[in-house]
N, CA, C and O atoms as CSV, one atom per row, in Angstrom:
chain,resi,resn,atom,element,x,y,z
A,1,MET,N,N,0.369,16.403,0.980
A,1,MET,CA,C,0.704,15.193,0.233
A,1,MET,C,C,-0.518,14.434,-0.052
A,1,MET,O,O,-1.387,14.301,0.809
A,2,SER,N,N,-0.627,13.891,-1.320
A,2,SER,CA,C,-1.833,13.306,-1.673
A,2,SER,C,C,-1.866,11.835,-1.139
A,2,SER,O,O,-0.830,11.315,-0.725
A,3,VAL,N,N,-3.042,11.176,-1.151
A,3,VAL,CA,C,-3.178,9.930,-0.697
A,3,VAL,C,C,-2.282,8.943,-1.481
A,3,VAL,O,O,-1.685,8.016,-0.933
A,4,VAL,N,N,-2.235,9.206,-2.781
A,4,VAL,CA,C,-1.303,8.255,-3.539
A,4,VAL,C,C,0.178,8.414,-3.101
A,4,VAL,O,O,0.901,7.431,-2.941
A,5,GLU,N,N,0.576,9.610,-2.925
A,5,GLU,CA,C,2.056,9.805,-2.480
A,5,GLU,C,C,2.300,9.279,-1.227
A,5,GLU,O,O,3.352,8.681,-1.000
A,6,HIS,N,N,1.294,9.462,-0.239
A,6,HIS,CA,C,1.331,8.917,1.120
A,6,HIS,C,C,1.467,7.327,1.170
A,6,HIS,O,O,2.272,6.766,1.913
A,7,VAL,N,N,0.610,6.666,0.317
A,7,VAL,CA,C,0.644,5.191,0.301
A,7,VAL,C,C,1.933,4.782,-0.239
A,7,VAL,O,O,2.527,3.855,0.311
A,8,LYS,N,N,2.412,5.341,-1.213
A,8,LYS,CA,C,3.678,4.952,-1.813
A,8,LYS,C,C,4.840,5.168,-0.782
A,8,LYS,O,O,5.786,4.380,-0.747
A,9,GLN,N,N,4.754,6.240,0.050
A,9,GLN,CA,C,5.758,6.510,0.995
A,9,GLN,C,C,5.673,5.355,2.116
A,9,GLN,O,O,6.714,4.858,2.545
A,10,VAL,N,N,4.414,4.940,2.579
A,10,VAL,CA,C,4.327,3.943,3.387
A,10,VAL,C,C,4.900,2.628,2.868
A,10,VAL,O,O,5.564,1.893,3.599
A,11,ILE,N,N,4.642,2.354,1.637
A,11,ILE,CA,C,5.210,1.135,0.974
A,11,ILE,C,C,6.753,1.170,1.103
A,11,ILE,O,O,7.407,0.231,1.557
A,12,SER,N,N,7.257,2.300,0.676
A,12,SER,CA,C,8.877,2.443,0.643
A,12,SER,C,C,9.349,2.219,2.109
A,12,SER,O,O,10.408,1.614,2.282
A,13,LYS,N,N,8.684,2.635,3.101
A,13,LYS,CA,C,9.100,2.564,4.378
A,13,LYS,C,C,9.182,1.135,4.955
A,13,LYS,O,O,9.980,0.846,5.847
A,14,HIS,N,N,8.353,0.285,4.426
A,14,HIS,CA,C,8.222,-1.049,4.998
A,14,HIS,C,C,8.822,-2.082,3.985
A,14,HIS,O,O,8.400,-3.237,4.037
A,15,VAL,N,N,9.742,-1.756,3.103
A,15,VAL,CA,C,10.393,-2.720,2.409
A,15,VAL,C,C,11.916,-2.822,2.799
A,15,VAL,O,O,12.481,-1.967,3.482
A,16,ASP,N,N,12.472,-3.853,2.341
A,16,ASP,CA,C,13.885,-4.066,2.822
A,16,ASP,C,C,14.895,-3.588,1.835
A,16,ASP,O,O,16.096,-3.716,2.074
A,17,ILE,N,N,14.413,-2.986,0.619
A,17,ILE,CA,C,15.354,-2.353,-0.292
A,17,ILE,C,C,14.884,-0.883,-0.474
A,17,ILE,O,O,13.749,-0.508,-0.178
A,18,VAL,N,N,15.826,-0.108,-0.970
A,18,VAL,CA,C,15.614,1.273,-1.205
A,18,VAL,C,C,14.678,1.495,-2.474
A,18,VAL,O,O,15.080,1.168,-3.591
A,19,VAL,N,N,13.520,2.014,-2.294
A,19,VAL,CA,C,12.649,2.308,-3.429
A,19,VAL,C,C,12.358,3.776,-3.527
A,19,VAL,O,O,11.778,4.313,-2.583
A,20,GLU,N,N,12.686,4.436,-4.522
A,20,GLU,CA,C,12.475,5.842,-4.785
A,20,GLU,C,C,10.989,6.068,-5.031
A,20,GLU,O,O,10.493,5.460,-5.980
A,21,ILE,N,N,10.229,6.852,-4.308
A,21,ILE,CA,C,8.835,6.895,-4.390
A,21,ILE,C,C,8.447,7.543,-5.789
A,21,ILE,O,O,7.428,7.152,-6.357
A,22,ASP,N,N,9.178,8.442,-6.300
A,22,ASP,CA,C,8.783,9.093,-7.529
A,22,ASP,C,C,9.049,8.147,-8.757
A,22,ASP,O,O,8.565,8.372,-9.867
A,23,LYS,N,N,9.855,7.073,-8.475
A,23,LYS,CA,C,10.072,6.060,-9.495
A,23,LYS,C,C,9.348,4.779,-9.359
A,23,LYS,O,O,9.620,3.825,-10.088
A,24,MET,N,N,8.359,4.724,-8.372
A,24,MET,CA,C,7.544,3.641,-8.032
A,24,MET,C,C,6.421,3.631,-8.961
A,24,MET,O,O,5.454,4.372,-8.783
A,25,GLN,N,N,6.511,2.773,-10.006
A,25,GLN,CA,C,5.507,2.677,-11.055
A,25,GLN,C,C,4.337,1.812,-10.633
A,25,GLN,O,O,4.522,0.845,-9.895
A,26,ASP,N,N,3.138,2.138,-11.084
A,26,ASP,CA,C,1.904,1.411,-10.733
A,26,ASP,C,C,2.003,-0.044,-11.104
A,26,ASP,O,O,1.412,-0.876,-10.415
A,27,ASP,N,N,2.724,-0.405,-12.161
A,27,ASP,CA,C,2.788,-1.772,-12.623
A,27,ASP,C,C,3.911,-2.671,-11.903
A,27,ASP,O,O,4.053,-3.868,-12.152
A,28,VAL,N,N,4.623,-2.014,-11.062
A,28,VAL,CA,C,5.695,-2.900,-10.326
A,28,VAL,C,C,5.077,-3.792,-9.380
A,28,VAL,O,O,4.217,-3.385,-8.600
A,29,ARG,N,N,5.470,-4.990,-9.408
A,29,ARG,CA,C,4.919,-6.083,-8.520
A,29,ARG,C,C,5.409,-5.700,-7.010
A,29,ARG,O,O,6.531,-5.230,-6.823
A,30,LEU,N,N,4.606,-5.903,-6.088
A,30,LEU,CA,C,4.950,-5.670,-4.661
A,30,LEU,C,C,6.039,-6.489,-4.263
A,30,LEU,O,O,6.963,-6.011,-3.604
A,31,ASP,N,N,6.008,-7.833,-4.649
A,31,ASP,CA,C,7.014,-8.630,-4.331
A,31,ASP,C,C,8.474,-8.330,-4.906
A,31,ASP,O,O,9.494,-8.694,-4.321
A,32,GLU,N,N,8.469,-7.685,-6.014
A,32,GLU,CA,C,9.667,-7.155,-6.675
A,32,GLU,C,C,10.309,-6.162,-5.958
A,32,GLU,O,O,11.532,-6.069,-6.064
A,33,ILE,N,N,9.635,-5.336,-5.182
A,33,ILE,CA,C,10.267,-4.240,-4.347
A,33,ILE,C,C,10.422,-4.639,-2.964
A,33,ILE,O,O,10.712,-3.788,-2.123
A,34,GLY,N,N,10.258,-5.841,-2.653
A,34,GLY,CA,C,10.595,-6.424,-1.239
A,34,GLY,C,C,9.451,-6.447,-0.267
A,34,GLY,O,O,9.658,-6.604,0.936
A,35,VAL,N,N,8.214,-6.289,-0.781
A,35,VAL,CA,C,7.068,-6.476,0.186
A,35,VAL,C,C,6.840,-7.973,0.426
A,35,VAL,O,O,6.581,-8.751,-0.491
A,36,ASN,N,N,6.949,-8.323,1.685
A,36,ASN,CA,C,6.540,-9.664,1.967
A,36,ASN,C,C,5.222,-9.615,2.886
A,36,ASN,O,O,4.695,-8.534,3.153
A,37,SER,N,N,4.787,-10.663,3.290
A,37,SER,CA,C,3.496,-10.806,4.094
A,37,SER,C,C,3.594,-9.996,5.326
A,37,SER,O,O,2.653,-9.264,5.634
A,38,ILE,N,N,4.676,-10.069,6.069
A,38,ILE,CA,C,4.771,-9.320,7.292
A,38,ILE,C,C,4.820,-7.705,6.903
A,38,ILE,O,O,4.054,-6.942,7.493
A,39,ASN,N,N,5.670,-7.240,5.971
A,39,ASN,CA,C,5.740,-5.886,5.607
A,39,ASN,C,C,4.327,-5.486,5.114
A,39,ASN,O,O,3.922,-4.360,5.403
A,40,PHE,N,N,3.582,-6.286,4.422
A,40,PHE,CA,C,2.283,-5.944,3.923
A,40,PHE,C,C,1.359,-5.779,5.085
A,40,PHE,O,O,0.604,-4.808,5.033
A,41,ILE,N,N,1.291,-6.572,6.132
A,41,ILE,CA,C,0.399,-6.302,7.238
A,41,ILE,C,C,0.791,-5.054,7.969
A,41,ILE,O,O,-0.080,-4.339,8.462
A,42,ARG,N,N,2.127,-4.748,8.064
A,42,ARG,CA,C,2.536,-3.482,8.654
A,42,ARG,C,C,2.062,-2.247,7.956
A,42,ARG,O,O,1.707,-1.235,8.559
A,43,MET,N,N,2.074,-2.383,6.603
A,43,MET,CA,C,1.609,-1.295,5.721
A,43,MET,C,C,0.076,-1.062,5.963
A,43,MET,O,O,-0.374,0.082,6.039
A,44,ILE,N,N,-0.642,-2.077,6.070
A,44,ILE,CA,C,-2.030,-2.033,6.246
A,44,ILE,C,C,-2.513,-1.419,7.633
A,44,ILE,O,O,-3.453,-0.630,7.733
A,45,ILE,N,N,-1.777,-1.867,8.637
A,45,ILE,CA,C,-2.021,-1.291,9.957
A,45,ILE,C,C,-1.614,0.238,9.995
A,45,ILE,O,O,-2.312,1.041,10.614
A,46,GLU,N,N,-0.557,0.595,9.372
A,46,GLU,CA,C,-0.263,2.068,9.450
A,46,GLU,C,C,-1.273,2.816,8.697
A,46,GLU,O,O,-1.676,3.883,9.161
A,47,LEU,N,N,-1.745,2.351,7.534
A,47,LEU,CA,C,-2.679,3.074,6.753
A,47,LEU,C,C,-4.043,3.036,7.324
A,47,LEU,O,O,-4.716,4.059,7.193
A,48,GLU,N,N,-4.557,2.024,7.935
A,48,GLU,CA,C,-5.800,1.933,8.645
A,48,GLU,C,C,-5.758,2.916,9.896
A,48,GLU,O,O,-6.773,3.511,10.258
A,49,ASP,N,N,-4.643,3.042,10.480
A,49,ASP,CA,C,-4.577,3.942,11.691
A,49,ASP,C,C,-4.588,5.371,11.226
A,49,ASP,O,O,-5.280,6.197,11.822
A,50,TYR,N,N,-3.816,5.716,10.139
A,50,TYR,CA,C,-3.576,7.076,9.664
A,50,TYR,C,C,-4.929,7.558,9.088
A,50,TYR,O,O,-5.324,8.695,9.345
A,51,TYR,N,N,-5.586,6.783,8.377
A,51,TYR,CA,C,-6.760,7.273,7.599
A,51,TYR,C,C,-8.097,6.868,8.301
A,51,TYR,O,O,-9.193,7.211,7.857
A,52,ASP,N,N,-7.941,6.158,9.365
A,52,ASP,CA,C,-9.193,5.610,10.225
A,52,ASP,C,C,-10.054,4.855,9.226
A,52,ASP,O,O,-11.249,5.127,9.110
A,53,ILE,N,N,-9.457,3.898,8.493
A,53,ILE,CA,C,-10.241,3.070,7.481
A,53,ILE,C,C,-9.945,1.550,7.880
A,53,ILE,O,O,-9.036,1.244,8.652
A,54,LEU,N,N,-10.759,0.678,7.309
A,54,LEU,CA,C,-10.592,-0.751,7.534
A,54,LEU,C,C,-10.469,-1.496,6.154
A,54,LEU,O,O,-11.275,-1.278,5.250
A,55,PHE,N,N,-9.555,-2.275,6.046
A,55,PHE,CA,C,-9.507,-3.121,4.848
A,55,PHE,C,C,-10.509,-4.193,5.028
A,55,PHE,O,O,-10.677,-4.605,6.175
A,56,ASP,N,N,-11.236,-4.734,4.010
A,56,ASP,CA,C,-12.097,-5.763,3.984
A,56,ASP,C,C,-11.321,-7.104,4.371
A,56,ASP,O,O,-10.173,-7.252,3.951
A,57,MET,N,N,-11.835,-7.946,5.051
A,57,MET,CA,C,-11.212,-9.120,5.470
A,57,MET,C,C,-10.683,-9.882,4.265
A,57,MET,O,O,-9.632,-10.513,4.374
A,58,ASP,N,N,-11.322,-9.857,3.184
A,58,ASP,CA,C,-10.986,-10.528,1.927
A,58,ASP,C,C,-9.739,-10.006,1.259
A,58,ASP,O,O,-9.095,-10.639,0.422
A,59,MET,N,N,-9.437,-8.738,1.722
A,59,MET,CA,C,-8.449,-7.989,1.070
A,59,MET,C,C,-7.045,-7.856,1.913
A,59,MET,O,O,-6.161,-7.048,1.630
A,60,LEU,N,N,-7.002,-8.735,2.930
A,60,LEU,CA,C,-5.786,-8.677,3.838
A,60,LEU,C,C,-4.558,-9.498,3.432
A,60,LEU,O,O,-3.562,-9.579,4.150
A,61,GLY,N,N,-4.679,-10.110,2.230
A,61,GLY,CA,C,-3.631,-10.958,1.767
A,61,GLY,C,C,-2.936,-10.216,0.744
A,61,GLY,O,O,-3.552,-9.459,-0.007
A,62,ILE,N,N,-1.689,-10.388,0.670
A,62,ILE,CA,C,-0.686,-9.694,-0.323
A,62,ILE,C,C,-1.108,-10.248,-1.746
A,62,ILE,O,O,-0.937,-9.527,-2.729
A,63,SER,N,N,-1.590,-11.358,-1.861
A,63,SER,CA,C,-1.977,-11.886,-3.260
A,63,SER,C,C,-3.200,-11.178,-3.887
A,63,SER,O,O,-3.533,-11.391,-5.053
A,64,GLU,N,N,-3.869,-10.311,-3.051
A,64,GLU,CA,C,-5.038,-9.618,-3.667
A,64,GLU,C,C,-4.415,-8.418,-4.330
A,64,GLU,O,O,-5.126,-7.796,-5.119
A,65,PHE,N,N,-3.196,-8.015,-4.118
A,65,PHE,CA,C,-2.649,-6.788,-4.779
A,65,PHE,C,C,-1.316,-7.182,-5.320
A,65,PHE,O,O,-0.308,-7.102,-4.618
A,66,GLU,N,N,-1.289,-7.615,-6.581
A,66,GLU,CA,C,-0.056,-7.990,-7.235
A,66,GLU,C,C,0.893,-6.824,-7.489
A,66,GLU,O,O,2.114,-6.961,-7.416
A,67,VAL,N,N,0.304,-5.694,-7.784
A,67,VAL,CA,C,1.188,-4.497,-8.191
A,67,VAL,C,C,0.768,-3.364,-7.436
A,67,VAL,O,O,-0.360,-3.303,-6.946
A,68,VAL,N,N,1.708,-2.373,-7.305
A,68,VAL,CA,C,1.601,-1.173,-6.446
A,68,VAL,C,C,0.303,-0.435,-6.786
A,68,VAL,O,O,-0.401,0.015,-5.882
A,69,GLY,N,N,0.000,-0.313,-7.992
A,69,GLY,CA,C,-1.200,0.501,-8.506
A,69,GLY,C,C,-2.512,-0.100,-7.888
A,69,GLY,O,O,-3.408,0.658,-7.515
A,70,ASN,N,N,-2.618,-1.390,-7.787
A,70,ASN,CA,C,-3.801,-2.007,-7.306
A,70,ASN,C,C,-3.870,-1.702,-5.748
A,70,ASN,O,O,-4.963,-1.421,-5.257
A,71,PHE,N,N,-2.830,-1.747,-5.030
A,71,PHE,CA,C,-2.839,-1.507,-3.674
A,71,PHE,C,C,-3.241,-0.039,-3.489
A,71,PHE,O,O,-4.190,0.247,-2.758
A,72,VAL,N,N,-2.546,0.880,-4.131
A,72,VAL,CA,C,-2.715,2.352,-4.019
A,72,VAL,C,C,-4.147,2.605,-4.406
A,72,VAL,O,O,-4.814,3.301,-3.640
A,73,ASN,N,N,-4.645,2.177,-5.385
A,73,ASN,CA,C,-6.056,2.477,-5.771
A,73,ASN,C,C,-7.098,1.934,-4.782
A,73,ASN,O,O,-8.152,2.545,-4.601
A,74,TYR,N,N,-6.809,0.790,-4.143
A,74,TYR,CA,C,-7.740,0.311,-3.156
A,74,TYR,C,C,-7.772,1.230,-1.908
A,74,TYR,O,O,-8.852,1.535,-1.402
A,75,VAL,N,N,-6.670,1.642,-1.442
A,75,VAL,CA,C,-6.546,2.577,-0.405
A,75,VAL,C,C,-7.308,3.789,-0.697
A,75,VAL,O,O,-8.162,4.164,0.106
A,76,VAL,N,N,-7.062,4.472,-1.835
A,76,VAL,CA,C,-7.660,5.759,-2.294
A,76,VAL,C,C,-9.188,5.509,-2.294
A,76,VAL,O,O,-9.909,6.396,-1.838
A,77,GLN,N,N,-9.685,4.469,-2.727
A,77,GLN,CA,C,-11.111,4.169,-2.686
A,77,GLN,C,C,-11.724,4.104,-1.360
A,77,GLN,O,O,-12.830,4.586,-1.114
A,78,LEU,N,N,-10.915,3.443,-0.431
A,78,LEU,CA,C,-11.381,3.434,1.084
A,78,LEU,C,C,-11.437,4.829,1.572
A,78,LEU,O,O,-12.443,5.226,2.160
A,79,VAL,N,N,-10.445,5.577,1.370
A,79,VAL,CA,C,-10.320,6.996,1.834
A,79,VAL,C,C,-11.411,7.797,1.344
A,79,VAL,O,O,-12.037,8.536,2.104
A,80,GLU,N,N,-11.710,7.681,-0.041
A,80,GLU,CA,C,-12.851,8.505,-0.590
A,80,GLU,C,C,-14.111,8.084,-0.120
A,80,GLU,O,O,-14.987,8.940,0.003
A,81,LYS,N,N,-14.389,6.729,0.206
A,81,LYS,CA,C,-15.642,6.292,0.699
A,81,LYS,C,C,-15.992,6.963,2.109
A,81,LYS,O,O,-17.117,7.374,2.393
A,82,LYS,N,N,-14.917,7.018,2.924
A,82,LYS,CA,C,-14.950,7.577,4.201
A,82,LYS,C,C,-15.330,9.004,4.224
A,82,LYS,O,O,-16.057,9.405,5.132
A,83,GLU,N,N,-14.908,9.800,3.315
A,83,GLU,CA,C,-15.115,11.287,3.263
A,83,GLU,C,C,-16.495,11.672,2.973
A,83,GLU,O,O,-16.802,12.862,2.902
């Protein structure tokens, strides 16, 4: 599973509505699919633990990532930096 697929899987796991991973478009707003601040922190914790990465302190707010693609790309960048 690619990092992109895994991040989308984590997002879908932490929302209150059913979101099909293969239909999760990059331009969909996180709040539109049910991501709230608590879900967002849970997603970050799971991804940090899984990939052994750390989000920058400035990037811990959901407002930093309005859409799915921004969040996914940020995680991909962190993972690639680590490798």
